[in-house]
N, C-alpha and C positions, 0 to 999 in steps of 0.2 A: 504493500500500500503506500509505504513511503518512497520508493521508487516512482511510483506512478505521479505521485504529488511532485515529485521533484523534476519528472519531465514535462509536467503540465507547466510547471512555474518557469523552466527554461524557455518552453515554447512562447509563454506570454512575454517574457523578456526579449525573445527574438523578435516577435511579432511588434512589440512597440518599438524597439531601436531600428528595425527597418523604416519607419516613417520618421526617425529622429532628424536625420539630414538628407533632405530631398536634393538630389543634383540633376541639372538639365544640360545635357551635353549634345554637341553637333559634331559630325565626324564626316571625312571624305578625303579622297586622295589628294594629295598634294599637287599632282600634275597629270594632265589628260591630253589626249591626242584630238585634235579637232576632228568632229564627226563620230567620235567614240562615245558610246553610253558608260555611265557611270552612276554610282548611288551616292546619295547624300542622305543620313540618317541623324534623326533627332532622338535621344532617348532620355527618359524621366525615371527616376527610380521610385515611382510610386503610381498607383493606378487611381487615385483620387485625383482625377484632373478633369479640366474642361478648358474650353475656350483656347484651343490650339491656334496659333496665328503664324503661318509660315512667312519668311522674309521674301522680298522679290528676288529673283534670280536672272537678275540683268546680265546680258552676255550668254545665257543659256537657254535651251529650249527643253522645256518641261515636257517629258514623254509619257510621264505616268506619275500618279501620286495626289494626295498620300495615301500609302498603304499601312494600316495598322497592325501591329503584332504585340500581342501581350505574353508575358511569361511570368512564372513564380515559381522559385525553388527554394528547398529548405534541404541546409546540409548538416550532417552530424559527423563530426571527426572521430576518431579511435578514443579521445579521451572524453567523449560525451558531451563537449562544445557544441551548441548549434546555432546557425546563423540562416537567416531569412532574407530573400532578395524578391523584389517585385517591382517589375519594370514593364513601360509601354515605349515601342518605339515606332516612330512615324518614318517612312521611307519615301523617296522621290527618285525617279530615273531622270537624269538629265542628260544632256548633249551639249557639247562646246561648239558654238557656231562661229565663233571669232577667234581668232589668236591674240594671245595677250595675257595679263595677270588681271584676274578680277576678284574682287571682295563680296562674299555674301554676307549681308547683316545679321543681326540676331533674330532668332524666332523666339515667342513670346507664349508661355501657357500658364494656367492657374492651376497650382498643384497643393493639395492640402490647404487650399484657401488662401494661398499666397501667390502674388505673380511672380515668375521667374523667366529671367532670360537666359539664352544659350550663350556660347562664345561665338565670335565671328569666324569666318572660313575665309581663307585666301586659296585661290586655285589658279595654276598656270595651265593655259591651254597652249599646247605645242602643236606646230604645223604638223601635217601628215609626213611619213617617210617618203623619200623620192621613188622607192620602188615598192610594188605592192605587196610582195612577200614580206618585206621589212615592215610595212604598216600592219599587216596582219599578226606579224610576230610581236610587235610592241604592244597590240590591242589584247593580244592573250596574255602577254607578260603582265599588263596593267589588271586585268580580270582576275589574275590569280594572285593578286597583292603583291608584286614584286618579283614572283618566281621567274625566273627566265624560261623560256622555250629552249630546247636541244634541237629545235629544226633546223638552225643555221648550221649546224654541224652535219656534215654529209656522214653517209651509213659506214664508209670506211675510216672513220674516226679523225679526220682532217678538220682542224679547226682553224679557220683563216684569221689573219690580223686584224680584219674589220669586224670579228665575231667577239673577240675578247682582246682587250689592251688596258695598260694602266698608263696613266698621266702624272707626271712629276712636276709641280708648280712651286713656286715660292711667291710670298706676297710682296717681294721687293727684290730687284736685281741689283740696286745701288743703295749701299747701307755703309754707316760708319764702324769702326772697331768697337766690338763689345755690344753693338746694337742686335735686339732680337729679330730673327728672321725666322718665319713660318714655312716650313717645308711640308707639303702635302701630297699624298699617293692616293688618287682616287681610280676606281676600278668602273670600267663600262663593259658591259656584256650582254650578249643576246644569247647566249647557251645557259644549260641548267650547269651553274657553277656550284661545286659542292665544297671544296677546300681551297684555301690560298695560303701558301707559305713564303714569308719573306726571309732573304738572306741580306741583312744588313750589314755593309762594311762600316769600316772605321772611316769618319770623314775627318780627313786631315785639315788642320788649321780651324776647326769648329769645336766648341764645347756644345755637347748633343745632349738634349732630355726629351723624352718622348712624352706626348700629351695622351692622357688617359681618354679614351673614346667609348662611347656606348653605341655600338653599331646597331641600327635599327632595320626596319624594312628598306629594300632598295626603292629609289625614287625614279621617276623617269626625266630624261634630259635629251634635248634635242642637240645633236653633235653632228657636223659634217653631212647633213642631210638625212640622219637617221635618228630613231628614238631608242635611247638604250636605256637599260635599268643602270643605276649607278649606285656606289656606295664610297664615302671616304673612308680607306681602309686604314691608314695610318697618318698621323701627323707628328712632326718634331719641331721642337724650337732650337735654332741655332744661334750661339753666340761666337761671331767670328774672332779669333785670337791673333789673326794678322793680318797685314794691309794686302793689297794687290788683287790680281783676278784668282779666285778661289773656285774650284771646280767640285761639284756635287757629282760623284760618278754614276753610271749606269748601274740599275741595282736589278737582279734576277729575282723573279716571283715563280715559285713551283704551283701551279695551279692543278686541280682535279675537276674534271667535267664528266658528267654522265652523258653518254652519247646513245640516241636509240639505233638500234641494229636490227635486220631483219634474215639475219643468217641462221637461225634457229626457228624453224615453223613448226609448231606442234599444236595438235587439236585444243590442248587445254590452254595454250598461249594465245591461240586464234580467240577461244570463248572470251577469256578473262582480259586480256590486254591487245587484242588484235593481232597476236602473233609476233609482237615486238617486245625485245627486251633492251635492257641498258646496261652499258658497259663503262667504266670507268677508265677515262683518257687523260694521262699526264700531258702536260705541256708547259713550256718555260717561256715565259714572257718576260720582257727587259724593258725598262724606263729609259727616257732619254738624258742624257747628260745635261747638266745645267752649269751655268757659270755666273756667279756673283762677283761684282766689282765692290771691294771693301776698301774705303776711303779711310786714311789716318784721321785723327781727332785733330781739330785746329791747335794751331802754335798759342802759346799765351796761356798755358795752363797754370791756375793759381797753385800757391804753396800747398793749399789744404785739398786739394783735388786728390779723391781717394779711389779714382777709377771707374766712379758711378756714371753711367749712360743710361737715360731714361728721363723719370720724372719723380722727384722725391720731395719729402719735407722731413723736417726734424723737429723734435720736442724734448726738454730736459726737465727733470726734476731731482730734488734731493730730498735724504731721507730727515735731515735736521740742520738747523743753523746754529743751535744753541747746545753746547755739549763741553764736557771737560776733557782734560788732557789725558792721553793714551785710550781715549773712546774712538770708536770707528765710525765713520760717515761714508754714506753711499752716494755716488753720483749716477743717475740712471738718463741714458741716452736713447731715444726711440726714433730709428730711421724707418719711414714708412714710404710707399709709392708701388711702380712697377719700373722694372727694368733688369738690369744684370746684378741683383741685390746679393747674391752669393759670392761676388767678387769683389765687392766694396772692401775696402780696407777700414779697419777701425780706427775713427779719429782719435788723436792724441789730446789729452788733457793737462794743463800746465799747472800741476797742483804746487802750492809754495814748497820752498826747500826743505822745510822743518817737518814736512808730512812724509810718513813712511808709506809707500804705494806698492799695490799687487798688480800681476796680471788681471786684467779685465776678464770678466764673465760675457760671453756672447750667446744669445738665445735667438736662433732663426726661426720665426715664425711666419712663412711664406708658401705661397702653392704656385704650381706652374699654370700659367695661363697661354693663350695664343699671342699675347702682347709681352710675354716675359714673365717673371717672376713677381707675383703680386703678394704685398703683405707687409711686415715690419721685420727690423732686426733689432733686438733690445740688447744694449750693451751696459754693463754695470760695473762701475769703477770704485773699488774700496781703498780709503786714505784713512790714516791714523795720525793725527796732530800730537807731537812731542812735547809741545810746550804751550803755556797758555798766551793768550793774545788775541788778537784780532787779524783776521786774514781774510783774502779774496782768493776765490777760485774763478780764474777769468773766463770769459765766454768760450765757447767752442765754435770754430768754424769748419762747415761742411761743404765742400764744392763738388758740384757735378756737371755732366754736359747735357744740356738740355735738348731733346730732339725736336721739340716744337719749334723753339725760337733759333736753333743750330749755333747756339752759344753755352758758356760757361755760367753757370749761376752759383752764388755764395751765400749760404744760409748761416744764421749764426744764434746761438742760446744766449739766454741771460746769463749775468755774471752773479754770483751768491757771495755773500759776506757771511764768514763764520766767525761766532763769538766762542772763544775756547777758555774755559775757566781753569782753574789749578784743579788738580785731582785731590781729593779728600785724603787719598793714602800717602800723601807727600810725594808723589811721583814715584813710588816703590813699585807700584804694579806694572808689569810689562805686558804688552799685546801682542800675539802671533797670530798668524791665520793660515788656513789650509784655503785660502780664497779660490785659488786655481782650481781646486778639486771640488769647489762648490760646497764645502763644509762650514759651518759656524765659525765665527771669531770667539776665541777663548782666553781667558785669562791664564796666565802661568805663574802670578805672583804666589798662588796656593798650590803649584804643582809640588813642591818639596815641603812636605807636612812635619811639623814638629814631632820628635820622638816622644811620646809618652812615657813615663815611668810609674810605677805601681803593679800591683797585683795582677797576674793573668793566669788563665786557667791552661796550665801545661800538662803533658801526658807524662808520667814518670819514667824516668829512664829504664831500659830494660823491657819494658812492655810494647809486644807487637801484635800485629794481625795475625801473623801466619799461626797456625794451630789452634786458633780459636773456633767457636761454632759458626760464626759470621763467615769464616774463612772457607769452611768446608760447604756451607750453603750457597755459596757463590759458584762453586762448581758443580752442585747437586741440581740448582734451578735450570741451568740451561741444557743439561743432560736430559731432565724429564721434559723440557719442551721440545727437543730434537726427537725424543721417542712418540710424544704425541703429534707432531707434524708427519712423522712417517706412516705411522697408524692411519691418520686422516688421509693421507694421499694414497695409500693402498686400497684403502675403502673406495675411494673415487675412482680409482683406476678400475677397481672390480665393476663399480656400477656402471662407468662409461663403456666397459666391454661388453654389457647386455644391450645390444643394439635396440631391441624392441623396447627395452624399458626407457632407454634415452629418449627415442621417439614419441612416446607416449608423454613422458614428462614435458618435453618440449611443443608438443602439438598445439597449445594455445598460443606460445610465443610466435611458432611459425605462421598461424593463421593471422595473427595481428599484423605482422610484417606485411604479409600479402594485401590485406585490408587497407593498410596505409598507402599502398601502391595504389589500390583501387579508388582510394579517395581523391588522390593526385589526379587520376584519370577522369574522375567524375567532374572536378573543377575545370577541366581542359574540354568536357563534352566529348569525348571519345568513347561512344557507345560500346562499339564492338570489343575494344580493348579491356573496358570497364567490366562488362560481363565475364569475360574470359578470365579475368583476374580475381572475380569473385568466386567462379567455378573453381579455379585452382585452390582458393581459401577453403572452401566447402570441401571439394574432394580430399584435399592434403589433410584436413582436421580430422576427418572422420577416418581415412586410411591410418594415420599416425595414433589416433586417440584409441582405435578398436583393433590396432595392429593387423590390420586387413592388408594382404599384399596387394600391389598395384595390378598384379595379373588377374586377381580375383575381384577387384574392385567392380561392384555392381550395385544398382539400386535394390535389387532383392538380397544381395549379400549384406548390404548396410542395414535394410530393414531387420533381415534376423539377427545381426549382431547388436542392433538396438534393444529388441526384445530380450536377447540373452544378459544384456546389461541393466535390464530394468527401467529402461528409459520410457516415461510416459508416452501413451500412443499418440496422443494430440501433438506432443512436442516432436515426436518422430515424423508423423504426417506433415508437420510444418516445415522440417528441415527436407523431406522429399519434394514437398511442392515447391520450395525455394529452388531446389536443383533444376527442377523441369522449367521453371520461370525463366531462368538464366540461361538454360540451354535454348529455349525457344527464342530469347530475346537476341541471341547473337545472331540469327537469321532474320528476325522480323522485330528489331528494337521498337519500331513506330507503334505497334500494336500492344506494347505493355503498359496496362493502367498504371498509373501512379507513378511512373518515372523512375529513374535511376536511384534518385535520392530515397525512395521507399525502399527498393531493392537492397540499398547500402545498410540502411537502418535495420531492415530485416535480418541482414546477414550478422551485423553485430549482435542483435537480440539473441538470435536463435543459437549461435555459438556460445554466447555468455549463460543461457540457459542450459545448453547442452553440458557445459564445463561444470557448473554447480550440481546438475542432476547426476552426472557421474560420480563426482566426490562424495555426494550423500549416500551412493549406494556402496560406495567402497567403506 
């Protein structure tokens, strides 16, 4: 009863949370071909809607719509957590009638009593391919959401240079020394590209850092009269370390392409895939060489120039301006901006001569962007005044080469006046630090302590640990532990040698792992794979739990074993019914009432009840 109440409560919470945050989103391809049909969808995460108003589709012809699709699902993971989703999708079929880039405004809808606006869309309409075959190919590629067709490759596995190639581009061919340059490798393909491996050489004369990319679906791009699927494969930020003409050499990429072949004609192949099969073809493609002209920095560098090239700012702060002699003070500089931050040298601070100084701590807090390193460099200087008085820490100058104005700029920090009082200990305490190892400053005036005189508890001469009861106990305890470990390991080895016992013991764990895979397939809406995985979980569980060999595994043998183990007939019938339902759903998934989520929930429930029933019988 408690379990039923818990499930009902979870369902109620999931139902309420489903409507807590309504989202209204629009989706469409980023690029289409003129004269090609494509979909524009508007999805709202609730079914309590009214007054849907579509925007004007200027620049496009509306062929159909809106068509409405409603969907609801409830998912239960292996831990019993429940999520519920309910959506309505409005779909239009459009066609681009003119070339160019067009913007589709927001749609509006009233959802759960509140008006919602969708996001705007920007769609680029490309011209048709110059050849009919290429046009058809690009259309198929877009309809398959970026998956290129392999029809460009001939049946003998030959892939032309126009079907697959890579371009190498830089965002600037003239740059200054230490100026960030973005190098981009972009793939253009009309084939079924499976894999692509790069052999990146060492770029002489450059400091190279790779930009982390999140590769998405391919996008269409019109290039040399054809519409290609394109992906930005990799990007690098280059910092030239020398002047003159620097070469970015040609780089080889190893591509794996799936090519359709007609060589093996089999009746089954004819029925399922038209007699065609796919073979993987390896092809090496090379990028063109690039040359970058690197100019030296202009003359007249300031004395405070630290090698910075980009756009920067500097701030400073001090820990205190009132302190005593032999106490530490920390001056902090923070250099922020975008550029070659990793190569900027640490500014020098002219502390007074009576100050004892230590190597500064440098904390780099920047990340790589397409314009260089962005973030800040935090530098901490530690100094210790040895005498009382009034001292001035002068301002710090920081100079860099500004790329916008093509000139040097000098920034300064404020100066600080310190009032150092006499130390209350008469100046006897000394201060040392391991500041370069990022440890705290410590006093060593108390390092050598006074030797105390007086009574102390000492052991009488001639008394030793050897030969006492504690001495022998120290030998006996490890020996007993060793014997216990040997006995436990031996018993575990005997248990593991019994294969049937191990299978029975681990039956539930194996089933849980398979159901986790089924849960992932459920979220991805892969029906056939989902039902197949649930069947594996059910058959595998009953085979391991009842110790039924796979060769003898059938519904009759399962039913007989369940009766022998005293399993309730209602539970047995429920288990067998679920097997029949999954087997039927593999071939006709659309005819199953309740959907995959109900099958998944039933599988978890029946295995849980079966496990509890068998344990009670034992």
